[in-house]
C-alpha positions in Angstrom: 0.0 0.0 0.0 1.5 3.4 -1.0 2.3 5.7 1.8 0.2 8.9 1.9 3.3 11.0 1.1 4.4 8.8 -1.8 4.1 10.9 -4.9 5.4 7.9 -6.9 2.0 6.2 -7.1 1.5 5.5 -10.8 -1.2 3.9 -12.9 -0.6 0.5 -14.4 0.3 1.8 -17.9 2.9 4.2 -16.5 4.4 1.6 -14.2 4.6 -0.8 -17.1 6.4 1.8 -19.3 8.7 2.8 -16.5 9.3 -0.9 -15.7 10.2 -1.7 -19.3 12.7 1.2 -19.3 14.4 0.0 -16.1 14.2 -3.7 -17.1 16.0 -2.9 -20.4 18.7 -0.8 -18.6 19.4 -3.6 -16.0 19.0 -6.7 -18.1 19.8 -5.4 -21.6 17.8 -5.1 -24.7 18.7 -8.6 -26.0 17.4 -10.3 -22.9 14.2 -8.3 -22.7 13.6 -8.7 -26.4 13.9 -12.5 -26.1 11.5 -12.5 -23.1 9.0 -10.5 -25.1 9.4 -12.7 -28.2 8.7 -15.9 -26.2 5.7 -14.5 -24.4 2.6 -16.7 -24.8 -1.0 -16.3 -23.7 0.1 -18.5 -20.7 3.0 -16.2 -19.7 1.6 -12.8 -20.8 0.1 -11.9 -17.4 3.4 -12.9 -15.6 5.5 -10.7 -18.0 3.1 -7.8 -17.3 3.3 -8.4 -13.6 7.1 -8.5 -13.3 7.5 -5.5 -15.6 5.1 -3.4 -13.5 5.9 -4.7 -10.1 9.5 -5.8 -10.0 10.8 -3.3 -12.5 8.2 -0.5 -12.4 7.8 -0.4 -8.7 10.7 -2.0 -6.7 13.7 -1.5 -9.0 12.4 2.1 -9.7 12.3 3.1 -6.0 14.8 5.8 -4.9 15.8 4.1 -1.6 18.6 2.0 -3.0 20.9 2.5 -6.0 21.1 -0.3 -8.6 24.4 -1.6 -7.3 22.9 -2.1 -3.9 19.8 -3.7 -5.4 22.0 -6.1 -7.4 23.9 -7.1 -4.3 20.5 -7.9 -2.6 19.3 -9.8 -5.6 22.5 -11.9 -5.9 22.4 -12.8 -2.2 18.7 -13.8 -2.4 19.2 -15.9 -5.5 22.3 -17.6 -4.1 20.4 -18.4 -0.9 17.4 -19.8 -2.7 19.4 -21.8 -5.3 17.9 -20.0 -8.3 20.8 -20.6 -10.6 19.3 -19.6 -13.9 18.1 -16.3 -12.5 21.5 -15.9 -10.8 23.3 -16.1 -14.2 21.0 -13.4 -15.6 21.5 -11.2 -12.5 25.3 -11.7 -12.5 25.3 -10.1 -16.0 23.0 -7.4 -14.7 25.2 -6.7 -11.7 28.1 -6.0 -14.0 25.8 -3.7 -16.0 24.9 -2.0 -12.7 28.5 -1.3 -11.9 29.7 -4.2 -9.7 33.2 -5.6 -10.3 34.2 -9.2 -10.3 35.9 -8.6 -7.0 32.7 -7.2 -5.5 30.7 -10.1 -6.9 33.2 -12.5 -5.4 32.7 -10.8 -2.0 28.9 -11.1 -2.3 29.3 -14.9 -3.0 31.7 -15.3 -0.1 29.3 -13.4 2.2 26.5 -15.7 1.0 28.6 -18.7 2.0 28.4 -17.7 5.6 24.6 -17.0 5.7 23.3 -19.3 2.9 25.8 -22.1 3.1 28.9 -23.3 1.5 27.1 -25.5 -1.1 25.1 -22.5 -2.3 28.2 -20.4 -2.6 30.0 -23.3 -4.4 27.2 -23.4 -6.9 27.2 -19.6 -7.3 30.9 -19.7 -8.0 30.3 -22.3 -10.7 27.5 -20.2 -12.3 29.7 -17.1 -12.1 32.6 -18.8 -13.7 30.3 -19.9 -16.6 28.9 -16.4 -17.0 32.2 -14.7 -16.9 33.7 -17.2 -19.3 31.7 -15.2 -21.9 34.3 -12.8 -23.4 32.0 -9.8 -23.6 30.8 -10.1 -20.0 34.3 -10.9 -18.7 35.6 -7.8 -20.5 33.0 -5.6 -18.9 33.5 -7.2 -15.5 37.3 -7.0 -15.7 37.2 -3.3 -16.6 35.1 -2.7 -13.5 37.7 -4.6 -11.3 40.4 -2.2 -12.5 38.4 0.9 -11.8 38.2 2.8 -8.5 35.3 1.6 -6.4 32.2 3.8 -6.6 31.3 5.4 -3.3 
């Protein structure tokens, strides 16, 4: 329920539009285009829901920057064992400004709170994701940069 002082209350069409914009920025056009292209009558409601709610509401809130949101998402996905989503959000984390070193720290932190097997799997998924030359290049460039405050 929106707070009375929350001027961000948007109608569904505006939230969908805003959500699609944020979704494309975080996940990339190619990923979003594939998701849209494979939408069926069965999945159309879900695609609308995640676009409006996850991307148009939560990812669009001003309370956390996208780097922080990526850290929270990676931690949650590791803890819950959602490896396919983890791969997608590792790519998004790089796009949101996290370095390989920072992602490594998130996975190590998760080992303590989510368990060593979950972190072991996360490292395997990360290795597979970062074996992709284009993603590795983006992530390595982030590792060499000064950390963002």
